[in-house]
N, C-alpha and C positions, 0 to 999 in steps of 0.2 A: 487446385491451387488458384485462388482468386487473383492475387497480385504476385506474380512470380518474383519480383524483387524483394518481397517480404519473407520469402521462404515458405516451406510447407506447413510450418506450425508457428504462425506469428503471435507475438505477445503485443499487448497494447503499446508497450515501449517501442517496438519496431515500427508501428504505425506512426507514433508521435515523432520518432527520429526521422522517418522518411518525409514527413510533411510538417516541419517545425513552424512554418509561417502561420499555419492555421491553429497550431496548438497553443501558442502563447496567449492569444485572446481567449481561447476556450478555457484554459486553466485559470486565467484571471477571473472569468465569469464564474467558474466553479467556486473559487474562493469568496467572491463577493456574495453569491447566492447562498452558499452552504455554510459559510463561516462568518458572514457579516451580520449586522444587526437585523433582527426579525422577531416578531411575536412568537414564532415557532422556534423551539430549541434546536440546537445543532443535531441532537439525537432524533428529534421528530422529522427534521428535513432529510436526514440520512435514511430514516425509516421510510419516508415517502419515496426516496430514490430506489431503495431496495424493493419496495412494493411494486412500483411501476416496472422495474426491471423483471421482477417475478411474473407480473402479468404478461410481459412480453417474452417470457421464457428465455431471458438473456442471463445465462448462468454466471458468466464472468462478472457483469455489473451487479446482479442480485447478490452474489456471494461477497463481492468486495464491499458493497455498501451495507450489507448485513454486519460484516466484521466491524466497520466503522461505527455503525449505530450501536452495536454491542459495547464498543469501547466508550461510547458516550452514555452508557447506562441503560440501553434498551435490552430487555430480557430476550434471550435467544428463542424462546417459545413463541414469541409474538409473530414472527415472520410467516410461518406456514399457516398459523391460525387466521391471520389477516387474509391470506390468499383463499383460504377455505370459506370464511364467512366474516365479513367486517363486523356484522352486528353482534357476534358472539366472541370476537377476538378480545384479548385482554389489553385494550387500549382505553384511554379515557373516553367518556361519552362525548366530550367536546371534539375529539379527533375523528369520531366515526363519520360525520357528514363530510369531512375533508377527504377521507379515504373513499367514500362513495363517489364524490365528485371526481377525484383523480382517476378512479376506475373507469367512469364513463368517459372522461376526457382521453384516456389512453385507448380504450377499446372502441369507442364510437363517438368521436369528438363533436360531431354535428348534433348529437342528442343531449348535450348538456343543457340545463334549464336554469331559469331564474329561481325556480323553487329550490334547486340544489344550492345555489349561492346564498339564498335567504336562510336555508337551514344552517349553513356555516356561520352566518351572522348571528342567528338565533342561539347558536352554541357558544357565542361569546367572542368570536373572532372578528377582527376588523378587515378593512380592504387590503391592508398591507399583508396580512396573513393569507388572504385569498390569492393575492398576486404571487406571493412567495411559493405557495403550494402549487399554483398553476405553472409558475416558472420552473420549479424543480421537476414537475411532471414533464413539461416540454423538453427540458434539458436531457432528461433521462430517456425519453423517447428518441431523441437525437442520438445520444450516446449508445443506446442499445442497437440502433440501426447501423451506426458506425462500427461498433464492435462486431456485430454479426455479419455485416456486409464485407468486412475486411478479413473475416475468418478467424478472429481471435477467440480462443477457447480457454476455459479455466482448467485447472488441474490441482492436485494436492500440493505440488511445488509452488504454484502460483498463489494458492490460498495461504500457504505458510509464509511466503514473502509478504503478502498483503497484511497478515496478522502481525508480523514483526514490524512492518513500517507504520502501522496504525495503532500501536498500543495505547497511545494517549492522543485523543482527538484534539484536545485544547491546543496543542502545539503543532498539529499537522495542518499544513497548507497544501493545496493542490499544486501550486507553483513549485513547491519543494520537490515534487516528483519530476517536474520538468527540469529543474536545476540538476537533479540527480542524473538526468539523461543528457545533460549538456545543452538544454534548451532554455535560454534565459531571455 
């Protein structure tokens, strides 16, 4: 048991309820970054979140954001294929340099290069898209460590709840989850 006050099988909701003062700004940032204006669609940003979480083997976040990305129109087959090989994954050619970059940024951040960011620009993305991809990557590296470090695990019951809550992404805000928990 990592944090005895959270119990032996904590859910992310338990962590959020225990530390609400840090959750409010975190959920607001999720909403701004993942639902706000961006050259990347909501589905693409959620796909980046699921991908980063998959690279980190964070089953809870990978599964949750795969569910949300699917609700935003991303095909379920994409996730494992991206983890297996970005170059052959069924994503647009414009997104492939973005995924190569966030892979490097996740697994060995000091090895990112100007050549990688130029490849993203050459694929048609602007600096805002690069920022948003990097910020989603950074946010989910943080969230993966928070979830794993606090002992939060996924299960079929958790996945079912996540699917029910995220059936329509257009109306889903992360702060709504906080409100549901009594964190406003």
